[in-house]
N, C-alpha and C positions, 0 to 999 in steps of 0.2 A: 821565244820563249822564255815565259815567266821566273823570278825566281823560287817560288813559289808553287811547285807542285806535290801533290799527294798519290800513294795509292792503295786503291779499295777492289780488289778480288772481288766483281757481280759487274752485271749489266745495267748500262745508265740508259736511261729513257727519259725523257722531259717532263719535267711537275717530280718524281722520282723525291722521295725522302729518305737518306741514307743515312745510319752513326759510324763515326769516325773512333775510330779507339786505337789504344796498346801505342806504340811507340810510333808510328803514325801522327795522333793525335795528341803527342808527348810533342811533338816534333812540330805541329800546328799552335798549341796555344804556349807554349814555355823556352819553344827555344823561338819562333820566329814573331810570336806573339798576335797571332792573328785573333781578331776583337768579334763578333756577331757583329751583322748586321754586311762584313767585309766577303767581297770576290777573292776566291781559290780555284787553282785547276786543279782536276784529277782524273788519272789514268789507271785502268783495269790490266795493263798489260794486256791485252788481244785485240788489240786496235781505236780504242775508246776512249778518247779524249771529253768530258766534262769542265766545261763554264758552272760552277758551284756557288752557292751561296751561302754565310753562316749563320743556320736561324739563331742558334743554341749552345751553350757551353757549359759545361759542369766538369765537377774536380775526376771526373774518368771515361767521359765521351762528349761529341758534340755531334748535331745533330747539323747536316748538311743539304741544300735542297738543289736537286741541279735546274739548272736554267737553260743549257740547250747542251747539246753534243753532238760532236764532229766521230766519224773514221775513218781508219784508213785500213787496205783491205791489206790482207799480212802477206810479206815480201814474196815475190813470186820465186824465186831466185834463192834456195838453201843455201847456206853459208854453215857448213857444218866441220865441229872441229871434234875430233874421234881424239881423245887426250889418256893417255896410261897413267893410274895414278900418279899423280909425285906431293911429292911433300907438302903441308899444306900452307905455308907462304907463300911457297909457287904458284899453286893450285888458285888461291883469293888472285891474285893478281892476274894469272888466265884470266878467270870469269871476270872480272871487274874491268880490264882493257879489251876482252875479245866481246862482252857486250858492247862498248860503245862502238868499236870497230865493225859491228855489225853482223856477229856469229848469229846464225838464227838459233840453232841445237849445238849442245855439247855434248857429246859418251864419253862417259867416264865408263874405263874397263882398267884390271891389273894387269899391270906387263909382267914377262917375267922377270924382271929386273925391279918390278919398281918399289919404293923404300916401303910400301901402306896398299897394301888389297882390300881396301874397301872403306868405305868414309861412316863414321860413329850417323846416328841422329842431330847429335851438336852439328857437327862440320856438314853435313848437310844442310842445317837450316841455315848458315852463317853463309855460306856462299850463294845460298835462294836469296838473300838478305840484301849483301852485294849485286847481283845480279842487278833488284829490286832497283839500287842505290842508284846504280848507272844507270839505268836505261830514263829513272828521273834526270837526271843531269844532262845526259846526254840530248834529250830530246825525244825518243825512241818511247813509240805507243805502244811498240808485242813484245815482250818478253821473251830473252831465249828457253828454250824446252831445254832442262839439265837430266841427263839419262843414265842411268849405273847400267852398265849394261857386264858382261858374263866376260872370261878370256877369250882371247882371239877365234883359239881354239871350236869353240859353239857358238863362231859369228856365220850365217849366211853371206853370201856375195852382196855387196851396199849395193842401192836402186841407185847411185849418182858417180860422176866421175870419181876415182880418189886418185888421191897421190900421196905418199911419205918421203917424206925429208931425207935423203940419199947421202952422205958423207964422204961419199967416190966422188977424185976432181974432175973426172970426164961425167958426172952426171949433168942433164939435160939442164937450164935454169924454168924454171918454175912456169913462167911466163912464157916461153917458148914452147913449151907443154901442153899448158890451154890456148895458147894459138892455134896450135897443129887439133885439139879438138873438140874447142870450142863447145862445150859443156851447152847446154841449152836451160839443165832444170835447176841444177844445184854441183855443189864439189863439194866431195868429202874428205879433208885433208889429217892425216893419220900424225899424230907426234908421239916419241916416245919418251918413257920414262925418262929420267938421269942419269943412265947408262947405258940408255940406248936401247932399242930392239936387237933382241938375240938372232939368229940365224933361221929356226923353225917361224921366228912369225914374224921374220922378212918374206920366208916363202910362202908361208899365208897371203899375206900381202901383196902377192903376186900373183897368186892363185886366186886372190879376189880382182883384179887386172887392176891393180892400184897401181901410178905409175913413179918410180921413186926420183925427187925431182932435186935440185942444189934452190936453197933459199938461199943463200950468201954464201961469199965466201971462204967464213970465219965456220966453227961446227957452233952452233947454237945452243944456250938452255932450253929445258924443257919449256921453260914459261918465256922466252924470250922468243921460238921458231912459230907459234900457232899467230903474236902477232904481227910476225914480218910475212905470215902466208898469208892472213885477214888483210892487211893492208894492201899485198899486190893483189888480193881477188878484189880485191872494193873498185883498185886502180883500172882493172883490168874490165871491172862494169862500166863506169864511170866512162871509161875511153869512145 
């Protein structure tokens, strides 16, 4: 993957001309100093990678022309993290690193012990930009979907094999639990807030047929647990 890759959420086709503006254009023109006539790559977060030539540059935007397009199908296996909303700094870590580790969706919900119950528009935009940046850096072509959901009490049973972190000493290791069920379509892993799930939430998770599993012998922070879970999922998928 080349260093210079830019994001434009449009459908690409050979010969298409489009404009690049905003922060992506600032990075192209002022940070990496691309000039007219040079070629770069653009992605749209929907599986398309375009080789493009920079036709013209102005003070506020660039005109780019698509030379060729390659496509990648959407991942067939869903890796979903259902995360009780943590503090902003921890959430940013989750978004950035989980994108690198193959998360396909992030479901954010207010846990009973969550320090915050919702995201502001500013914070929502911030984590979306972090996901885009991480996608470009790690070579992915699909941008994870970030969804804001209600409390667990308003959920229906999830459509995929579901698990949650269990701190009990006799909890089944995650890899062993996955090996028993052998999910074929996706995995949904629930992560509690800094204070953990309360008893009612754990009963709800069990009612969803979610399995409590051990990720580590130590108790993991709310921004560490999803990264360990995703690493183990990818290890299992690659085995």
